[in-house]
ChimeraX commands (.cxc) that place a marker at each C-alpha (Angstrom):
marker #1 position 177.76,281.42,114.84 radius 0.5
marker #1 position 180.42,281.89,117.40 radius 0.5
marker #1 position 183.81,283.40,116.84 radius 0.5
marker #1 position 186.84,284.26,118.87 radius 0.5
marker #1 position 186.35,284.83,122.56 radius 0.5
marker #1 position 187.68,287.70,124.60 radius 0.5
marker #1 position 189.16,285.58,127.38 radius 0.5
marker #1 position 191.91,283.05,127.85 radius 0.5
marker #1 position 193.55,280.72,130.33 radius 0.5
marker #1 position 197.16,281.13,131.45 radius 0.5
marker #1 position 198.88,277.77,131.08 radius 0.5
marker #1 position 202.50,278.80,131.51 radius 0.5
marker #1 position 204.35,281.76,133.03 radius 0.5
marker #1 position 208.01,282.71,133.31 radius 0.5
marker #1 position 209.33,285.11,135.94 radius 0.5
marker #1 position 212.76,286.68,136.09 radius 0.5
marker #1 position 214.43,288.04,139.19 radius 0.5
marker #1 position 217.03,290.77,138.96 radius 0.5
marker #1 position 219.45,291.70,141.72 radius 0.5
marker #1 position 218.65,294.91,143.59 radius 0.5
marker #1 position 221.38,297.52,143.16 radius 0.5
marker #1 position 223.33,298.83,146.14 radius 0.5
marker #1 position 221.22,301.52,147.74 radius 0.5
marker #1 position 217.97,299.67,146.99 radius 0.5
marker #1 position 215.21,301.53,145.23 radius 0.5
marker #1 position 212.69,304.24,145.95 radius 0.5
marker #1 position 208.98,304.09,145.17 radius 0.5
marker #1 position 206.72,307.13,145.13 radius 0.5
marker #1 position 203.03,307.71,144.50 radius 0.5
marker #1 position 201.07,310.85,143.71 radius 0.5
marker #1 position 197.31,311.22,143.57 radius 0.5
marker #1 position 195.24,314.01,142.06 radius 0.5
marker #1 position 191.46,314.28,142.56 radius 0.5
marker #1 position 188.81,316.71,141.46 radius 0.5
marker #1 position 185.16,317.49,140.83 radius 0.5
marker #1 position 183.82,315.99,137.61 radius 0.5
marker #1 position 182.33,319.38,136.66 radius 0.5
marker #1 position 185.66,321.18,136.91 radius 0.5
marker #1 position 187.17,320.22,133.56 radius 0.5
marker #1 position 189.60,323.14,133.64 radius 0.5
marker #1 position 191.48,321.73,136.66 radius 0.5
marker #1 position 191.49,318.24,135.11 radius 0.5
marker #1 position 192.81,319.62,131.81 radius 0.5
marker #1 position 195.57,321.64,133.54 radius 0.5
marker #1 position 196.61,318.62,135.59 radius 0.5
marker #1 position 196.72,316.27,132.59 radius 0.5
marker #1 position 198.67,318.87,130.60 radius 0.5
marker #1 position 201.17,319.36,133.45 radius 0.5
marker #1 position 201.81,315.61,133.67 radius 0.5
marker #1 position 201.41,314.33,130.10 radius 0.5
marker #1 position 201.35,317.39,127.83 radius 0.5
marker #1 position 203.97,318.47,125.30 radius 0.5
marker #1 position 206.09,320.14,128.02 radius 0.5
marker #1 position 204.68,318.04,130.87 radius 0.5
marker #1 position 206.45,316.12,133.59 radius 0.5
marker #1 position 206.29,312.74,131.84 radius 0.5
marker #1 position 208.41,314.06,128.96 radius 0.5
marker #1 position 211.23,314.81,131.41 radius 0.5
marker #1 position 211.33,311.32,132.97 radius 0.5
marker #1 position 214.58,309.53,132.16 radius 0.5
marker #1 position 215.21,305.81,131.82 radius 0.5
marker #1 position 216.06,305.34,135.51 radius 0.5
marker #1 position 212.40,305.78,136.46 radius 0.5
marker #1 position 209.74,303.21,135.74 radius 0.5
marker #1 position 206.07,303.33,136.53 radius 0.5
marker #1 position 202.58,304.00,135.33 radius 0.5
marker #1 position 199.66,306.39,135.62 radius 0.5
marker #1 position 195.94,305.68,135.90 radius 0.5
marker #1 position 193.25,308.16,134.93 radius 0.5
marker #1 position 189.68,307.40,135.99 radius 0.5
marker #1 position 186.26,308.92,136.50 radius 0.5
marker #1 position 183.70,307.66,138.98 radius 0.5
marker #1 position 180.31,308.55,140.39 radius 0.5
marker #1 position 180.25,310.38,143.70 radius 0.5
marker #1 position 177.36,310.30,146.08 radius 0.5
marker #1 position 178.70,313.11,148.25 radius 0.5
marker #1 position 176.97,316.48,147.94 radius 0.5
marker #1 position 180.36,318.17,148.00 radius 0.5
marker #1 position 180.71,317.45,144.24 radius 0.5
marker #1 position 178.09,319.30,142.22 radius 0.5
marker #1 position 178.22,316.85,139.29 radius 0.5
marker #1 position 178.03,313.77,141.49 radius 0.5
marker #1 position 181.18,312.61,139.70 radius 0.5
marker #1 position 184.89,312.81,140.34 radius 0.5
marker #1 position 188.08,312.34,138.35 radius 0.5
marker #1 position 191.37,310.95,139.61 radius 0.5
marker #1 position 194.93,310.52,138.39 radius 0.5
marker #1 position 197.23,308.15,140.29 radius 0.5
marker #1 position 200.94,307.84,139.51 radius 0.5
marker #1 position 203.23,305.10,140.83 radius 0.5
marker #1 position 206.92,305.28,139.98 radius 0.5
marker #1 position 210.11,303.58,141.20 radius 0.5
marker #1 position 213.81,304.21,140.63 radius 0.5
marker #1 position 217.14,302.87,141.88 radius 0.5
marker #1 position 218.50,304.49,145.04 radius 0.5
marker #1 position 217.49,308.13,145.18 radius 0.5
marker #1 position 218.69,309.00,141.67 radius 0.5
marker #1 position 215.20,309.92,140.46 radius 0.5
marker #1 position 214.20,312.17,143.32 radius 0.5
marker #1 position 214.96,315.39,141.42 radius 0.5
marker #1 position 212.70,314.31,138.55 radius 0.5
marker #1 position 209.94,313.32,140.98 radius 0.5
marker #1 position 210.25,316.71,142.69 radius 0.5
marker #1 position 209.64,318.36,139.30 radius 0.5
marker #1 position 206.18,316.76,139.31 radius 0.5
marker #1 position 205.23,318.84,142.36 radius 0.5
marker #1 position 206.60,321.96,140.67 radius 0.5
marker #1 position 204.71,321.39,137.40 radius 0.5
marker #1 position 201.43,320.61,139.19 radius 0.5
marker #1 position 201.73,323.42,141.75 radius 0.5
marker #1 position 202.05,320.85,144.55 radius 0.5
marker #1 position 198.51,319.53,143.99 radius 0.5
marker #1 position 199.54,315.90,144.49 radius 0.5
marker #1 position 198.12,314.38,147.64 radius 0.5
marker link #1:1,2 radius 0.2
marker link #1:2,3 radius 0.2
marker link #1:3,4 radius 0.2
marker link #1:4,5 radius 0.2
marker link #1:5,6 radius 0.2
marker link #1:6,7 radius 0.2
marker link #1:7,8 radius 0.2
marker link #1:8,9 radius 0.2
marker link #1:9,10 radius 0.2
marker link #1:10,11 radius 0.2
marker link #1:11,12 radius 0.2
marker link #1:12,13 radius 0.2
marker link #1:13,14 radius 0.2
marker link #1:14,15 radius 0.2
marker link #1:15,16 radius 0.2
marker link #1:16,17 radius 0.2
marker link #1:17,18 radius 0.2
marker link #1:18,19 radius 0.2
marker link #1:19,20 radius 0.2
marker link #1:20,21 radius 0.2
marker link #1:21,22 radius 0.2
marker link #1:22,23 radius 0.2
marker link #1:23,24 radius 0.2
marker link #1:24,25 radius 0.2
marker link #1:25,26 radius 0.2
marker link #1:26,27 radius 0.2
marker link #1:27,28 radius 0.2
marker link #1:28,29 radius 0.2
marker link #1:29,30 radius 0.2
marker link #1:30,31 radius 0.2
marker link #1:31,32 radius 0.2
marker link #1:32,33 radius 0.2
marker link #1:33,34 radius 0.2
marker link #1:34,35 radius 0.2
marker link #1:35,36 radius 0.2
marker link #1:36,37 radius 0.2
marker link #1:37,38 radius 0.2
marker link #1:38,39 radius 0.2
marker link #1:39,40 radius 0.2
marker link #1:40,41 radius 0.2
marker link #1:41,42 radius 0.2
marker link #1:42,43 radius 0.2
marker link #1:43,44 radius 0.2
marker link #1:44,45 radius 0.2
marker link #1:45,46 radius 0.2
marker link #1:46,47 radius 0.2
marker link #1:47,48 radius 0.2
marker link #1:48,49 radius 0.2
marker link #1:49,50 radius 0.2
marker link #1:50,51 radius 0.2
marker link #1:51,52 radius 0.2
marker link #1:52,53 radius 0.2
marker link #1:53,54 radius 0.2
marker link #1:54,55 radius 0.2
marker link #1:55,56 radius 0.2
marker link #1:56,57 radius 0.2
marker link #1:57,58 radius 0.2
marker link #1:58,59 radius 0.2
marker link #1:59,60 radius 0.2
marker link #1:60,61 radius 0.2
marker link #1:61,62 radius 0.2
marker link #1:62,63 radius 0.2
marker link #1:63,64 radius 0.2
marker link #1:64,65 radius 0.2
marker link #1:65,66 radius 0.2
marker link #1:66,67 radius 0.2
marker link #1:67,68 radius 0.2
marker link #1:68,69 radius 0.2
marker link #1:69,70 radius 0.2
marker link #1:70,71 radius 0.2
marker link #1:71,72 radius 0.2
marker link #1:72,73 radius 0.2
marker link #1:73,74 radius 0.2
marker link #1:74,75 radius 0.2
marker link #1:75,76 radius 0.2
marker link #1:76,77 radius 0.2
marker link #1:77,78 radius 0.2
marker link #1:78,79 radius 0.2
marker link #1:79,80 radius 0.2
marker link #1:80,81 radius 0.2
marker link #1:81,82 radius 0.2
marker link #1:82,83 radius 0.2
marker link #1:83,84 radius 0.2
marker link #1:84,85 radius 0.2
marker link #1:85,86 radius 0.2
marker link #1:86,87 radius 0.2
marker link #1:87,88 radius 0.2
marker link #1:88,89 radius 0.2
marker link #1:89,90 radius 0.2
marker link #1:90,91 radius 0.2
marker link #1:91,92 radius 0.2
marker link #1:92,93 radius 0.2
marker link #1:93,94 radius 0.2
marker link #1:94,95 radius 0.2
marker link #1:95,96 radius 0.2
marker link #1:96,97 radius 0.2
marker link #1:97,98 radius 0.2
marker link #1:98,99 radius 0.2
marker link #1:99,100 radius 0.2
marker link #1:100,101 radius 0.2
marker link #1:101,102 radius 0.2
marker link #1:102,103 radius 0.2
marker link #1:103,104 radius 0.2
marker link #1:104,105 radius 0.2
marker link #1:105,106 radius 0.2
marker link #1:106,107 radius 0.2
marker link #1:107,108 radius 0.2
marker link #1:108,109 radius 0.2
marker link #1:109,110 radius 0.2
marker link #1:110,111 radius 0.2
marker link #1:111,112 radius 0.2
marker link #1:112,113 radius 0.2
marker link #1:113,114 radius 0.2
view
């Protein structure tokens, strides 16, 4: 029996530091939330961010970041399905050079980010 495990132990790590450019950097977050029963809003939001003509396709190499999409149970009666969905984006860029691209996110999602 047995076989390969799904865990490991880190025995060595290398970190690199890079100088911060003049003007520093900017970090921005956006959060989207909705009722688990309302798939139409979820689908529109995902399409606006990640779809063929979505915001993520317009991001240039000066921006770096990630997005998390999750579902979770909700015990509040305000959600009829007792479930919610969420999308969280965290991006950073040097100085303020990416602000125009970040502003496009609000335009493509009708300002739904919280």
